[in-house]
DOLO-245432 format. One line per field, with one value per residue: x negated, y negated, z of N, C-alpha, C, O in turn. Coordinates in steps of 0.02 Angstrom, whole numbers, plus 50000, padded with zeros to 5 digits. Layout:
N
n.xx <- c(X_...)
n.yy <- c(Y_...)
n.zz <- c(Z_...)
ca.xx <- c(X_...)
ca.yy <- c(Y_...)
ca.zz <- c(Z_...)
c.xx <- c(X_...)
c.yy <- c(Y_...)
c.zz <- c(Z_...)
o.xx <- c(X_...)
o.yy <- c(Y_...)
o.zz <- c(Z_...)
//
This chain:
331
n.xx <- c(46885_46966_47091_47148_47203_47126_47174_47242_47141_47060_47148_47165_47034_47017_47104_47039_46920_46972_47015_46892_46813_46893_46892_46756_46740_46824_46750_46642_46709_46755_46639_46613_46706_46829_46926_47004_47014_47043_46963_46971_46890_46914_46820_46748_46848_46936_46986_47087_47200_47231_47247_47354_47458_47483_47559_47683_47855_47950_48049_48009_47956_47820_47703_47569_47406_47311_47205_47237_47234_47191_47289_47401_47369_47357_47486_47550_47572_47548_47386_47359_47454_47415_47286_47315_47384_47282_47215_47306_47405_47558_47605_47574_47600_47666_47709_47603_47601_47559_47429_47270_47297_47431_47498_47638_47776_47930_47993_47911_47926_47834_47789_47699_47533_47517_47477_47464_47390_47447_47576_47663_47700_47819_47909_47903_47962_48092_48129_48121_48221_48332_48337_48368_48494_48569_48570_48472_48337_48218_48063_47968_47807_47664_47516_47373_47236_47115_47101_47227_47280_47254_47348_47506_47615_47587_47607_47738_47803_47776_47842_47979_48006_47994_48091_48208_48201_48147_48104_47950_47787_47640_47490_47332_47192_47044_46907_46808_46762_46857_46892_46766_46725_46662_46739_46726_46712_46834_46931_46977_47007_46944_46976_47090_47208_47245_47329_47455_47532_47589_47702_47774_47742_47689_47521_47376_47204_47092_46961_46933_46855_46861_46946_47025_47052_47123_47235_47293_47325_47410_47517_47568_47605_47699_47797_47840_47894_47992_48079_48149_48077_48046_47935_47759_47587_47445_47276_47144_46983_46863_46760_46714_46619_46583_46580_46692_46766_46737_46675_46604_46461_46415_46345_46362_46339_46217_46113_46062_46157_46266_46212_46197_46329_46365_46318_46422_46512_46670_46696_46581_46572_46692_46680_46570_46628_46730_46650_46575_46675_46700_46789_46769_46656_46503_46529_46667_46680_46612_46697_46810_46758_46733_46863_46922_46843_46882_47015_47002_46935_47035_47132_47071_47064_47200_47237_47159_47217_47338_47473_47491_47605_47742_47752_47879_47946_47888_47941_48031_48102_48058_48088_48200_48225_48370_48473_48401_48468_48513_48397_48326_48228_48180_48263)
n.yy <- c(51101_51138_51094_51097_51052_50996_51067_51171_51236_51280_51368_51470_51516_51564_51674_51761_51784_51845_51969_52021_52031_52112_52231_52263_52289_52399_52493_52512_52564_52681_52754_52774_52864_52822_52787_52897_53024_52972_52827_52680_52543_52367_52274_52142_52122_52030_51906_51935_51993_51886_51778_51819_51851_51726_51669_51723_51746_51763_51860_51943_52103_52208_52324_52437_52517_52651_52579_52467_52384_52250_52191_52207_52127_52001_51986_51960_52053_52096_52087_52160_52264_52326_52370_52457_52552_52605_52673_52769_52750_52733_52604_52553_52487_52582_52664_52742_52852_52847_52797_52741_52746_52720_52596_52504_52394_52348_52231_52132_52160_52248_52384_52498_52542_52681_52846_52923_52912_52792_52828_52738_52644_52671_52654_52518_52473_52520_52444_52316_52326_52341_52214_52138_52190_52151_52018_51940_51827_51877_51968_52115_52167_52249_52324_52403_52511_52515_52647_52702_52665_52762_52855_52934_52870_52735_52694_52735_52658_52524_52527_52554_52447_52340_52375_52369_52242_52211_52122_52128_52115_52175_52211_52240_52295_52291_52374_52438_52571_52659_52802_52857_52862_52788_52656_52662_52796_52851_52783_52752_52631_52497_52367_52316_52238_52246_52350_52311_52237_52338_52372_52260_52173_52031_51981_51946_51918_51896_51823_51912_51885_51756_51653_51537_51546_51667_51637_51533_51599_51698_51623_51569_51687_51744_51645_51656_51787_51777_51688_51759_51818_51951_52095_52075_52090_52079_52075_52093_52064_52141_52199_52325_52315_52412_52592_52706_52779_52821_52940_52942_52957_52872_52898_52868_52739_52608_52540_52416_52361_52345_52251_52146_52112_52066_51939_51871_51864_51832_51755_51671_51605_51534_51454_51375_51305_51232_51156_51080_50999_50923_50971_51052_51093_51151_51165_51183_51303_51388_51379_51444_51573_51604_51602_51707_51814_51826_51863_51988_52060_52059_52134_52260_52288_52294_52407_52505_52509_52560_52682_52859_52946_53024_53200_53252_53177_53199_53260_53171_53079_53170_53260_53393_53563_53637_53728_53713_53653_53630_53676_53579_53516_53374_53289)
n.zz <- c(43523_43677_43715_43838_44005_44161_44277_44216_44145_44251_44312_44215_44205_44334_44331_44243_44313_44427_44375_44331_44450_44528_44452_44455_44591_44603_44529_44616_44728_44674_44658_44790_44819_44860_44773_44666_44534_44365_44298_44212_44161_44133_44103_44017_43927_43972_43925_43836_43903_43991_43902_43817_43908_43959_43864_43872_43930_44085_44064_43965_43904_43950_43896_43920_43899_43978_44024_44110_44222_44218_44137_44219_44332_44269_44228_44343_44442_44609_44684_44799_44792_44673_44705_44811_44742_44666_44763_44789_44882_44976_44977_44855_44687_44612_44708_44747_44668_44538_44521_44452_44313_44293_44327_44376_44375_44393_44427_44377_44249_44196_44117_44136_44100_44020_43982_43867_43713_43606_43633_43693_43602_43524_43629_43652_43535_43554_43667_43614_43517_43599_43660_43548_43510_43618_43603_43662_43707_43743_43716_43669_43716_43669_43716_43648_43604_43467_43435_43439_43320_43230_43257_43226_43286_43283_43149_43126_43221_43182_43059_43093_43179_43091_42997_43071_43119_43246_43394_43427_43487_43435_43506_43467_43543_43490_43523_43458_43482_43531_43623_43614_43488_43345_43253_43112_43091_43111_43041_42876_42823_42893_42918_43015_43015_42886_42871_42905_42803_42725_42790_42788_42892_42974_43013_43115_43143_43278_43377_43514_43623_43652_43749_43727_43590_43586_43666_43592_43471_43520_43569_43450_43384_43474_43470_43336_43336_43436_43380_43289_43189_43178_43200_43246_43215_43309_43304_43413_43428_43521_43660_43769_43913_44000_44020_43932_44026_44200_44188_44073_43975_43880_43758_43627_43586_43567_43696_43672_43589_43674_43764_43676_43648_43772_43774_43724_43823_43890_44005_44055_43934_43925_44037_43999_43894_43958_44043_43953_43905_44013_44108_44215_44350_44428_44565_44570_44501_44589_44698_44649_44633_44768_44821_44749_44790_44923_44904_44840_44940_45038_44974_44967_45103_45130_45055_45116_45241_45209_45193_45171_45064_45142_45162_45154_45059_44937_44824_44776_44644_44552_44407_44386_44330_44249_44358_44472_44570_44739_44791_44848_44781_44688_44751)
ca.xx <- c(46913_47013_47157_47172_47192_47081_47207_47258_47079_47039_47194_47149_46969_47028_47135_46988_46875_47009_47012_46822_46790_46934_46867_46689_46750_46852_46695_46605_46751_46758_46576_46618_46761_46890_46972_46991_47046_47012_46959_46951_46881_46931_46767_46729_46907_46983_47017_47146_47257_47248_47271_47419_47509_47499_47606_47746_47903_47963_48097_47978_47932_47749_47680_47496_47374_47286_47156_47289_47231_47187_47355_47446_47352_47373_47559_47575_47579_47505_47323_47366_47492_47375_47232_47345_47400_47218_47200_47358_47443_47631_47617_47554_47653_47703_47717_47546_47612_47531_47357_47239_47322_47503_47522_47707_47812_47989_48009_47872_47938_47772_47809_47641_47505_47539_47416_47462_47368_47498_47642_47707_47721_47891_47947_47907_48012_48157_48143_48135_48287_48382_48343_48402_48564_48602_48567_48428_48278_48158_48029_47926_47737_47632_47443_47346_47170_47113_47107_47297_47298_47248_47403_47568_47661_47573_47638_47810_47828_47777_47893_48046_48013_48006_48154_48263_48191_48140_48057_47895_47719_47592_47424_47280_47129_46994_46841_46763_46742_46911_46867_46695_46714_46658_46796_46713_46716_46904_46976_46952_47015_46925_47009_47153_47268_47263_47381_47520_47573_47626_47766_47800_47732_47636_47467_47322_47147_47063_46905_46960_46810_46873_47011_47064_47076_47174_47294_47323_47353_47466_47573_47597_47637_47758_47847_47868_47934_48050_48126_48184_48034_48031_47873_47697_47527_47389_47215_47100_46917_46834_46710_46711_46549_46572_46596_46763_46789_46681_46645_46577_46388_46404_46292_46383_46321_46152_46114_46049_46220_46305_46182_46212_46398_46370_46305_46487_46554_46721_46698_46533_46588_46746_46651_46530_46674_46761_46598_46559_46730_46707_46849_46751_46586_46478_46562_46734_46671_46594_46758_46852_46727_46744_46934_46934_46809_46925_47074_46983_46922_47100_47166_47039_47086_47270_47239_47129_47265_47401_47495_47504_47676_47759_47762_47951_47973_47845_47980_48075_48092_48033_48142_48205_48255_48436_48471_48363_48513_48518_48331_48296_48181_48207_48312)
ca.yy <- c(51078_51186_51065_51112_51005_51020_51118_51229_51271_51314_51424_51523_51543_51603_51737_51805_51802_51893_52034_52045_52050_52170_52290_52279_52319_52466_52535_52528_52607_52747_52788_52791_52913_52793_52792_52963_53034_52936_52754_52647_52472_52317_52224_52118_52111_51990_51851_51958_51997_51820_51735_51841_51845_51656_51649_51759_51724_51813_51911_51985_52169_52220_52393_52439_52582_52670_52528_52416_52344_52179_52169_52203_52068_51941_51982_51937_52107_52077_52124_52209_52321_52361_52406_52512_52605_52636_52717_52819_52737_52722_52532_52536_52465_52641_52707_52787_52912_52839_52785_52694_52748_52711_52538_52492_52347_52330_52161_52091_52190_52279_52455_52543_52606_52742_52885_52955_52863_52775_52851_52684_52599_52680_52626_52446_52463_52529_52387_52260_52337_52327_52142_52113_52210_52113_51947_51907_51794_51913_52011_52168_52159_52314_52325_52469_52509_52532_52719_52718_52650_52825_52898_52925_52824_52666_52682_52743_52601_52464_52535_52546_52379_52297_52395_52347_52173_52210_52072_52162_52092_52229_52183_52291_52276_52328_52372_52471_52640_52700_52840_52869_52872_52724_52643_52685_52870_52872_52745_52738_52559_52470_52302_52343_52200_52264_52402_52280_52219_52396_52375_52192_52144_51980_52000_51898_51944_51841_51839_51929_51862_51683_51644_51485_51572_51718_51602_51497_51648_51732_51577_51566_51752_51750_51598_51685_51845_51755_51650_51803_51838_52022_52113_52041_52127_52037_52113_52056_52096_52136_52249_52342_52316_52474_52654_52719_52795_52832_53004_52934_52945_52820_52919_52851_52670_52588_52492_52350_52335_52323_52189_52095_52090_52029_51869_51842_51872_51779_51712_51615_51568_51487_51405_51329_51262_51185_51111_51034_50951_50887_50995_51092_51088_51209_51171_51210_51374_51423_51382_51497_51637_51616_51618_51773_51862_51836_51899_52057_52090_52069_52189_52322_52300_52314_52476_52548_52515_52587_52748_52911_52963_53083_53263_53262_53140_53209_53281_53116_53055_53224_53290_53466_53602_53663_53786_53698_53622_53664_53695_53522_53484_53319_53251)
ca.zz <- c(43587_43707_43722_43905_44059_44213_44318_44173_44131_44312_44323_44168_44225_44395_44313_44215_44367_44469_44343_44330_44517_44547_44417_44482_44657_44592_44510_44677_44769_44642_44675_44860_44820_44889_44716_44635_44469_44310_44307_44150_44179_44081_44105_43952_43886_44013_43888_43800_43950_44017_43848_43793_43961_43969_43812_43881_43979_44137_44043_43913_43925_43936_43900_43911_43900_44044_44044_44118_44284_44200_44113_44276_44371_44230_44224_44407_44491_44664_44688_44854_44768_44623_44739_44849_44693_44649_44820_44795_44943_44966_44967_44788_44643_44590_44767_44754_44626_44471_44523_44406_44244_44288_44363_44353_44418_44355_44442_44331_44183_44175_44111_44128_44119_43986_43973_43801_43663_43557_43654_43717_43548_43511_43685_43640_43482_43585_43710_43569_43487_43651_43666_43489_43512_43671_43587_43710_43679_43766_43668_43697_43699_43678_43709_43632_43574_43396_43428_43429_43250_43194_43277_43188_43319_43261_43084_43135_43261_43140_43008_43122_43204_43033_42966_43114_43140_43319_43420_43460_43473_43441_43520_43460_43574_43451_43554_43410_43496_43559_43680_43604_43416_43310_43210_43043_43090_43120_42997_42809_42817_42959_42927_43042_42997_42817_42874_42919_42745_42700_42826_42787_42958_42976_43058_43124_43180_43317_43422_43579_43676_43657_43782_43694_43526_43601_43691_43536_43424_43553_43571_43383_43369_43516_43444_43275_43354_43475_43338_43243_43134_43179_43233_43228_43236_43328_43318_43457_43423_43587_43675_43840_43934_44037_43985_43922_44094_44244_44170_44006_43974_43829_43712_43560_43568_43592_43751_43644_43563_43732_43789_43627_43658_43836_43759_43706_43883_43888_44065_44049_43873_43941_44085_43959_43855_44005_44067_43899_43899_44076_44143_44274_44368_44465_44630_44559_44484_44651_44739_44620_44651_44840_44829_44721_44834_44982_44882_44828_45006_45071_44939_44989_45172_45126_45031_45168_45296_45184_45216_45122_45060_45183_45125_45145_45001_44879_44765_44755_44575_44510_44368_44396_44276_44265_44402_44531_44619_44802_44816_44882_44737_44649_44791)
c.xx <- c(46966_47083_47188_47162_47148_47113_47222_47196_47055_47083_47178_47082_46977_47058_47084_46940_46908_47004_46941_46801_46830_46906_46798_46695_46779_46797_46654_46644_46757_46695_46575_46673_46822_46946_46954_47026_47007_47012_46931_46949_46889_46877_46744_46789_46958_47019_47082_47207_47279_47277_47340_47473_47530_47550_47675_47791_47917_48009_48069_47953_47859_47734_47606_47471_47352_47228_47195_47285_47231_47253_47403_47433_47371_47448_47589_47589_47527_47442_47326_47399_47453_47320_47258_47363_47336_47199_47249_47400_47515_47648_47598_47614_47695_47711_47661_47550_47577_47455_47334_47273_47396_47528_47590_47740_47872_48008_47971_47881_47874_47782_47749_47585_47537_47478_47410_47444_47422_47568_47689_47728_47794_47934_47956_47959_48082_48177_48159_48203_48343_48392_48381_48477_48604_48603_48523_48368_48213_48128_47991_47855_47701_47557_47419_47277_47171_47116_47178_47319_47294_47305_47465_47615_47650_47612_47715_47839_47830_47832_47963_48057_48027_48074_48214_48256_48184_48089_48001_47828_47672_47522_47372_47215_47074_46926_46791_46750_46797_46885_46792_46677_46715_46715_46786_46716_46788_46952_46943_46956_47002_46949_47080_47214_47288_47317_47451_47561_47613_47694_47800_47797_47676_47583_47413_47267_47112_47007_46932_46915_46817_46942_47054_47093_47131_47239_47331_47358_47414_47527_47608_47635_47701_47814_47880_47914_47998_48102_48157_48142_48018_47963_47813_47640_47470_47329_47167_47033_46878_46783_46711_46638_46532_46593_46672_46796_46727_46645_46606_46503_46368_46347_46305_46367_46255_46159_46102_46112_46263_46278_46196_46282_46407_46353_46370_46536_46605_46721_46646_46545_46641_46721_46611_46574_46706_46711_46581_46612_46742_46767_46833_46677_46566_46512_46631_46730_46655_46655_46805_46823_46739_46817_46950_46902_46851_46987_47059_46970_46987_47137_47137_47062_47158_47276_47212_47178_47331_47414_47503_47579_47690_47772_47836_47980_47933_47884_48029_48054_48065_48092_48142_48236_48326_48430_48433_48406_48516_48451_48297_48246_48215_48257_48290)
c.yy <- c(51128_51160_51077_51054_51035_51077_51181_51269_51310_51375_51483_51556_51587_51671_51786_51829_51853_51963_52063_52070_52110_52234_52311_52313_52389_52515_52557_52576_52677_52787_52809_52843_52888_52794_52857_52967_52998_52861_52723_52572_52426_52263_52206_52098_52063_51935_51871_51959_51928_51777_51754_51832_51772_51631_51679_51726_51779_51869_51957_52050_52177_52294_52394_52511_52599_52625_52464_52374_52269_52152_52160_52140_52004_51931_51958_51991_52092_52119_52176_52273_52361_52401_52465_52569_52641_52688_52775_52811_52719_52649_52508_52518_52522_52691_52755_52848_52907_52832_52738_52690_52732_52655_52518_52444_52320_52257_52113_52113_52216_52355_52500_52510_52666_52781_52917_52902_52853_52792_52796_52637_52609_52652_52551_52431_52469_52471_52325_52266_52322_52252_52113_52129_52172_52038_51907_51876_51829_51955_52066_52159_52223_52308_52396_52460_52528_52607_52740_52705_52714_52873_52883_52875_52752_52650_52687_52682_52537_52468_52522_52476_52330_52311_52368_52274_52165_52158_52104_52131_52149_52199_52238_52265_52318_52322_52418_52545_52685_52736_52852_52879_52804_52718_52670_52761_52895_52839_52733_52663_52527_52399_52317_52303_52214_52317_52372_52264_52277_52404_52307_52159_52092_51999_51946_51930_51885_51866_51850_51910_51788_51671_51593_51509_51624_51684_51566_51544_51682_51686_51572_51630_51761_51705_51628_51744_51823_51719_51693_51827_51912_52035_52075_52082_52078_52082_52068_52092_52086_52191_52262_52350_52380_52534_52661_52735_52808_52898_53000_52916_52893_52838_52897_52779_52651_52537_52422_52319_52308_52256_52132_52067_52051_51956_51832_51847_51815_51732_51656_51574_51515_51434_51353_51280_51210_51134_51058_50980_50912_50908_51036_51080_51148_51220_51202_51284_51414_51430_51437_51565_51654_51637_51688_51827_51877_51877_51973_52093_52105_52127_52256_52339_52324_52387_52524_52560_52546_52658_52796_52927_53025_53144_53273_53228_53151_53229_53227_53091_53109_53256_53365_53499_53624_53725_53774_53667_53664_53685_53639_53486_53430_53277_53178)
c.zz <- c(43612_43709_43790_43953_44112_44254_44278_44158_44191_44326_44278_44185_44286_44379_44284_44269_44414_44440_44347_44399_44545_44516_44442_44549_44650_44571_44570_44721_44740_44659_44749_44873_44859_44837_44680_44568_44414_44324_44243_44163_44118_44074_44034_43910_43919_43975_43854_43847_43972_43961_43823_43846_43970_43918_43821_43932_44029_44117_43988_43943_43906_43946_43885_43911_43971_44066_44059_44181_44269_44177_44172_44317_44334_44225_44290_44458_44546_44668_44744_44829_44715_44656_44779_44802_44672_44702_44824_44857_44927_44954_44897_44743_44615_44648_44778_44709_44559_44471_44468_44338_44237_44333_44333_44401_44379_44367_44397_44259_44153_44176_44094_44088_44084_43964_43904_43749_43610_43578_43675_43662_43529_43567_43676_43586_43511_43629_43668_43537_43537_43660_43607_43491_43565_43657_43634_43675_43699_43710_43705_43672_43716_43665_43694_43601_43501_43384_43414_43357_43208_43210_43235_43218_43298_43197_43089_43171_43220_43088_43037_43148_43147_43002_43004_43138_43215_43341_43462_43439_43487_43449_43520_43489_43541_43483_43519_43422_43523_43621_43675_43531_43381_43261_43139_43036_43095_43071_42929_42795_42885_42970_42950_43022_42924_42815_42882_42857_42716_42733_42829_42856_42954_43027_43060_43164_43214_43360_43492_43637_43689_43685_43746_43628_43536_43621_43635_43487_43455_43555_43503_43366_43410_43490_43381_43291_43389_43433_43283_43184_43131_43211_43206_43255_43249_43344_43357_43460_43488_43598_43751_43860_43972_43995_43976_43988_44136_44230_44104_44009_43921_43781_43640_43541_43602_43649_43725_43616_43620_43758_43741_43635_43723_43827_43740_43764_43887_43948_44062_43986_43887_43990_44047_43921_43900_44030_44016_43891_43963_44117_44205_44288_44410_44531_44623_44541_44547_44697_44715_44639_44724_44853_44806_44765_44895_44963_44872_44894_45043_45039_44960_45060_45174_45105_45083_45225_45274_45207_45158_45122_45102_45139_45109_45083_44937_44816_44742_44686_44528_44473_44376_44335_44297_44309_44467_44586_44682_44830_44854_44837_44697_44687_44796)
o.xx <- c(47004_47131_47249_47119_47133_47081_47214_47198_47033_47059_47176_47075_46949_47039_47086_46920_46875_46990_46932_46773_46803_46898_46784_46659_46760_46798_46633_46616_46764_46699_46540_46686_46860_47005_46895_47062_46946_47057_46875_47001_46874_46889_46723_46782_47015_47076_47126_47258_47339_47327_47381_47527_47587_47581_47722_47770_47898_48008_48102_47931_47838_47749_47582_47509_47373_47205_47186_47329_47265_47272_47440_47479_47398_47472_47648_47614_47469_47444_47297_47376_47457_47308_47228_47357_47337_47170_47237_47428_47532_47700_47606_47671_47753_47720_47668_47507_47566_47422_47374_47277_47422_47574_47598_47734_47865_48037_47997_47848_47860_47783_47750_47591_47579_47433_47354_47480_47441_47616_47750_47770_47829_47990_48009_47995_48127_48234_48204_48239_48394_48448_48423_48518_48664_48634_48535_48350_48160_48163_47983_47844_47706_47536_47443_47261_47221_47131_47190_47370_47326_47310_47476_47651_47697_47645_47751_47894_47878_47866_48002_48111_48068_48110_48263_48300_48211_48036_48006_47815_47663_47498_47368_47186_47060_46890_46738_46728_46784_46858_46758_46623_46763_46737_46833_46722_46801_47008_46888_46914_47044_46944_47125_47268_47343_47348_47500_47622_47666_47737_47847_47842_47621_47598_47406_47280_47103_47004_46951_46934_46783_46992_47114_47151_47180_47293_47392_47414_47464_47583_47669_47689_47752_47872_47942_47968_48053_48161_48187_48169_47981_47937_47814_47643_47451_47331_47152_47027_46863_46764_46709_46600_46474_46620_46711_46849_46671_46591_46578_46483_46310_46306_46262_46379_46240_46204_46129_46121_46293_46317_46206_46293_46451_46372_46373_46596_46586_46744_46665_46531_46636_46740_46617_46558_46710_46728_46574_46597_46788_46792_46878_46639_46608_46524_46652_46772_46682_46663_46835_46861_46753_46830_46986_46931_46855_47009_47098_46992_46994_47171_47174_47077_47176_47316_47239_47181_47375_47370_47519_47612_47652_47800_47853_48032_47944_47861_48066_47994_48051_48141_48089_48269_48340_48389_48431_48383_48522_48448_48247_48224_48272_48290_48325)
o.yy <- c(51156_51199_51067_51012_51095_51128_51237_51331_51367_51427_51540_51617_51642_51721_51845_51887_51899_52011_52121_52125_52152_52284_52370_52361_52434_52573_52615_52624_52726_52847_52856_52863_52927_52801_52869_52922_52994_52836_52739_52541_52445_52212_52250_52060_52057_51918_51830_51929_51913_51742_51710_51807_51758_51578_51664_51685_51837_51922_52005_52052_52156_52323_52356_52558_52566_52631_52413_52333_52230_52096_52111_52104_51958_51875_51939_51976_52078_52180_52230_52328_52423_52459_52518_52628_52702_52740_52824_52860_52694_52634_52449_52533_52512_52751_52804_52891_52958_52858_52699_52636_52729_52665_52515_52452_52275_52225_52059_52087_52208_52385_52535_52460_52699_52755_52936_52853_52899_52773_52806_52594_52559_52629_52523_52381_52430_52449_52287_52216_52293_52229_52068_52086_52161_52000_51848_51896_51812_51975_52063_52146_52249_52289_52444_52406_52553_52628_52791_52732_52718_52927_52827_52840_52712_52599_52647_52659_52499_52418_52484_52448_52284_52265_52346_52248_52119_52151_52108_52123_52170_52164_52278_52218_52374_52273_52433_52580_52744_52705_52858_52903_52766_52766_52698_52786_52954_52863_52706_52635_52531_52372_52328_52332_52195_52328_52405_52275_52266_52439_52296_52123_52108_52029_51906_51965_51832_51926_51803_51919_51760_51679_51604_51496_51625_51702_51568_51532_51693_51709_51570_51628_51783_51726_51624_51749_51847_51720_51667_51852_51934_51992_52046_52107_52040_52121_52012_52145_52029_52226_52216_52386_52400_52526_52625_52707_52806_52910_53050_52867_52872_52795_52906_52759_52673_52495_52373_52258_52255_52210_52075_52007_52008_51914_51771_51837_51757_51675_51598_51514_51458_51375_51293_51221_51151_51075_51000_50923_50871_50869_51053_51059_51190_51276_51243_51323_51469_51481_51472_51610_51711_51682_51725_51880_51935_51920_52016_52150_52157_52166_52304_52396_52367_52425_52578_52615_52558_52691_52776_52922_53074_53138_53300_53249_53115_53216_53238_53082_53095_53277_53397_53467_53628_53769_53817_53656_53725_53709_53649_53431_53437_53234_53138)
o.zz <- c(43573_43706_43799_43942_44109_44264_44302_44159_44184_44349_44301_44180_44290_44410_44299_44269_44438_44476_44364_44404_44581_44551_44450_44564_44688_44593_44574_44749_44776_44674_44767_44930_44886_44853_44666_44547_44417_44359_44223_44174_44062_44041_43996_43862_43896_43992_43843_43832_43973_43972_43809_43831_43988_43927_43784_43973_44017_44148_43968_44000_43852_43998_43842_43922_44019_44123_44025_44193_44302_44194_44174_44336_44364_44217_44292_44512_44531_44658_44737_44843_44713_44639_44780_44820_44662_44686_44859_44882_44873_44925_44881_44761_44597_44637_44815_44712_44526_44426_44440_44309_44181_44373_44272_44462_44338_44323_44380_44213_44093_44230_44043_44052_44113_43932_43884_43741_43575_43544_43675_43673_43520_43555_43690_43592_43495_43628_43684_43531_43519_43666_43615_43476_43558_43694_43644_43619_43673_43664_43766_43612_43772_43610_43725_43575_43476_43329_43380_43335_43156_43180_43212_43183_43296_43193_43060_43154_43223_43074_43008_43140_43155_42983_42975_43172_43245_43310_43523_43379_43544_43404_43566_43461_43563_43473_43545_43375_43538_43666_43725_43515_43388_43230_43110_42981_43085_43061_42926_42759_42930_43026_42909_43013_42904_42763_42866_42859_42686_42707_42866_42877_42932_43078_43014_43213_43185_43377_43526_43695_43732_43650_43737_43613_43499_43597_43631_43466_43421_43544_43499_43337_43383_43488_43374_43261_43373_43448_43236_43135_43087_43246_43152_43311_43204_43391_43336_43492_43507_43551_43791_43828_43976_43940_44008_44004_44111_44257_44081_44040_43919_43765_43597_43484_43657_43648_43751_43617_43614_43771_43762_43630_43728_43869_43741_43755_43888_43942_44065_43985_43864_43984_44060_43915_43882_44038_44032_43873_43967_44158_44243_44244_44426_44551_44664_44564_44556_44730_44755_44658_44741_44892_44840_44775_44917_45001_44892_44903_45075_45073_44969_45075_45213_45134_45093_45253_45316_45236_45102_45173_45098_45084_45057_45058_44888_44760_44694_44673_44470_44505_44373_44294_44357_44297_44511_44642_44680_44887_44889_44854_44674_44658_44828)
//
């Protein structure tokens, strides 16, 4: 049993559908060259962002990878602002300067969109340490793929977070292939939560395609971290239905495997669960789809009508080297 009410179930479903339809539209816009640069879609992994974000408070810090559109939307960053950022427009959440890989909204305490694999894990430790030193109840939550587990920052971050008792929830989105390398080809120990005991960090592995399971596990982990239990590692077993990026030919996995995982699609799975419990019906699902379709269309229109940053302000926020004073750069 989900343990959800009718309104709560519909709300969570709507959040997953919002991410799915947004990402699908972004894929189309990329092919039309409306969105440029790199594009990493979150299709198939929606239950993780929605389930974990639902367990957080407004003062908690959130850091993510470059596959972060879903996290941003689930965190409450406006779809208009996210789409405008995808377009590189000044109305975007990062002023059009970050694009797909660097969604950022300090008001929602959403700190990226980080492009360096594993590079944001130490940032999460620092943010958690700051909350502890200030005596705050807030925690830092860091999303990363299993590819980051092979990076030194993963081990250093778990060690320091445990050593200092930092309130950090490490969320590993294990989609099995990182950028294009199977987990067994990069990790001698493929049971990822087995790495946590070496740092005295509690850990839990959960089905990342099951929204109810993710939400339940996230709530328990957040509670433990917030109550002074130090860091926690949550492994969320998932699968991206689309390529690593729009440039990826996906030669490293069989099409039959992808289709097999689609049978575990978190959205129809959740709809089936709600339907079985009498919490939703076809009409309600159709209404959600219609509502989301209008929101996505409005976001595209907002981005299309957006403005490019004036040339005069292109150097704003750019760090300069010593000796650049007086050149106008970095003003």
